[in-house]
Backbone as a ProteinNet text record, in pm:
[ID]
protein_1_A
[PRIMARY]
MSDIIESNPAILGGKPIIKGTRIPVALIYELIRLNYSINDILEEYPHLSKNIILTLLNNKSV
[TERTIARY]
9319.5	9442.8	9427.3	9308.9	9287.8	9365.4	9422.4	9502.4	9638.7	9679.4	9806.7	9792.4	9673.9	9651.8	9540.8	9562.6	9456.9	9451.3	9339.2	9319.5	9250.5	9314.7	9262	9275.3	9165.5	9173	9273.4	9306.3	9400.6	9546.8	9569.3	9705.7	9722.3	9812.8	9843.4	9718	9624.2	9503.9	9416.9	9431.1	9347.7	9402.6	9524.7	9585.2	9608.2	9596.5	9624.3	9768.9	9784.7	9917.5	9931.4	10054.9	10079.8	10044.2	9956.1	9903.8	10015.7	9997.4	10094.3	10212.7	10210.3	10318.4	10256.9	10341.7	10297.4	10351.3	10378.2	10433.7	10319.1	10307.5	10201.5	10225.4	10119.2	10128	10187.7	10147.6	10197.2	10349.3	10409	10554.4	10622.1	10568.4	10627.2	10620.5	10505.1	10491.8	10589.1	10606.3	10699.1	10842.7	10882	11017.3	11042.2	10943.4	10956.6	10969.9	10889	10895.5	11034.4	11099.3	11233.4	11343.4	11302.6	11394.7	11460.6	11397.2	11444.3	11407.8	11498.3	11466.8	11393	11334.5	11269.7	11371.6	11491.2	11595.3	11631.9	11635.5	11662.1	11555	11430.5	11319.8	11331	11362.7	11376.3	11493.2	11597.9	11708.3	11663.5	11582.7	11532.7	11425.9	11345.9	11233.5	11240.5	11336.3	11359.5	11243.4	11150.5	11036.8	10928.9	10944.9	10854.9	10906.4	10821	10864.4	10854.2	10930.3	10925.4	10784	10716.3	10580.7	10486	10499.9	10414.6	10438.1	10562.6	10593.8	10543.3	10565.4	10517.7	10366	10297.4	10150.9	10105.1	10168.6	10133.5	10156.7	10268.7	10302.1	10210.8	10163.9	10075.3	9931.5	9901.4	9764.9	9766.7	9809	9825.1	9693.3	9582.8	9453.8	9428.7	9523.9	9509.1	9527.2
7118.5	7047.6	6901	6858.8	6719.9	6683.4	6783	6752.3	6695	6705.2	6646.4	6544.3	6532.6	6438.5	6342.5	6215.5	6117.4	6025.8	5962	5865.7	5744.5	5629.3	5506.1	5397.1	5332.2	5228.9	5118.1	5099	4994.4	5037.6	5165.2	5217.4	5276.3	5220.2	5266	5281.6	5193.4	5194.2	5316.9	5385.1	5501.7	5633.1	5631.5	5757	5848.5	5980.1	6073.1	6059.9	6044.2	6033.4	6135	6159.2	6244.4	6162.4	6219.1	6148.8	6092	5966.2	5900	5841.2	5850.7	5795.7	5714.4	5660.6	5597.2	5676.9	5804.9	5891.5	5957.8	5926.9	5989.4	6139.9	6214.5	6359.2	6387.2	6308.2	6326.9	6314.6	6234.4	6219.9	6351.8	6422.7	6551.7	6649.3	6653.1	6740.5	6699.4	6570.1	6520.6	6558.5	6546.8	6584.6	6733.6	6816.2	6959.9	6985.7	6913.8	6928	6889	6795.5	6751.4	6838.9	6954.3	7054.5	7015.4	6926.4	6901.3	7022.4	7062.5	7170.8	7110.9	7196.4	7149.1	7077.4	7130.6	7065.9	6928.2	6915.1	6784.5	6683.3	6725.9	6637.3	6598.6	6694	6664.6	6570.2	6576.4	6481.7	6340.6	6327.7	6196.5	6141.5	6231.3	6194.2	6275.5	6244.6	6327.8	6329.8	6236.4	6236.9	6336.5	6395.7	6504.2	6634.5	6734.7	6865.9	6967.2	7071.9	7180.4	7236.4	7245	7297.7	7212.7	7080.7	6992.6	7017.6	7024.8	7046.9	7182.4	7285.6	7419.3	7422.6	7355.6	7350.1	7283.6	7174.4	7106.9	7198.5	7266.1	7353	7474.9	7521.2	7638.3	7601.7	7472.1	7425.7	7317.6	7351.2	7251.9	7201.2	7231.3	7184.2	7038.6	6975.9	6835.8	6744.9
13448.5	13468	13427.7	13394.6	13356	13229.7	13163	13045.4	13083.2	13211.6	13252.9	13365	13423.1	13532.8	13495.9	13531.1	13511.4	13632	13648.3	13754.9	13694	13709.2	13651.4	13757.2	13794.5	13897.9	13866.4	13740.8	13701.6	13716.2	13743	13756.5	13895.7	13972.3	14109	14195.2	14177.5	14260.6	14243	14131.1	14103.7	14156	14210.7	14257.2	14137.4	14157.3	14046.4	13999.6	13869.4	13809.5	13697.5	13657.6	13542.6	13418.9	13339.2	13221.9	13135.3	13094.6	13008.7	13083.5	13217.7	13299.3	13412.8	13496	13619.9	13738.3	13716.1	13819.6	13896.8	14025.6	14105.2	14120.7	14114	14134.6	14272.6	14372.1	14508.7	14516.2	14429.3	14429.3	14394.7	14298.3	14259.5	14377.2	14445.2	14562.5	14672.5	14691.1	14793	14759.6	14634	14593.9	14617.5	14586.2	14611.5	14761.5	14840.8	14986.6	15038.8	14970.6	15009.2	14948.7	14896.2	14841.3	14709.6	14634.5	14498.2	14414	14328.5	14235.3	14115.5	14035.9	13913.7	13826.2	13818.6	13737.9	13793.4	13926.6	13987.1	13945.6	13950.6	13913.3	13766.7	13682.1	13539	13510.8	13593.5	13577.3	13613.6	13718.1	13761.2	13666.7	13611.3	13524.4	13395.5	13307.9	13188.7	13089.5	13099.7	13007.8	13051.2	13171.2	13211.9	13152	13154.6	13106.5	13219.9	13205.8	13304.9	13313.8	13201.4	13198.3	13284.2	13277.8	13358.3	13506.7	13547.2	13688.4	13735	13655.2	13692.4	13701.9	13612.3	13616.8	13744.7	13783.5	13908.8	14029.3	14029.9	14142.9	14150.9	14038.3	14037.7	14067.9	14072.8	14099	14205.1	14324.4	14430.5	14486.1	14420.7	14469.8	14432.6	14369	14327.1	14445.3
[MASK]
++++++++++++++++++++++++++++++++++++++++++++++++++++++++++++++

């Protein structure tokens, strides 16, 4: 999964983010917990792809 997640101490204090963005992985999990649909998330963050979100959800060990 390292192809979509990165951690850099210079970005958000090293928290795992979606590669190429400043979007924390934890934010996606939080939105799902708040009952956002994948489509809702894509509306808020149109530069993400459905594939990225599904990959995160299928690998919650992050």
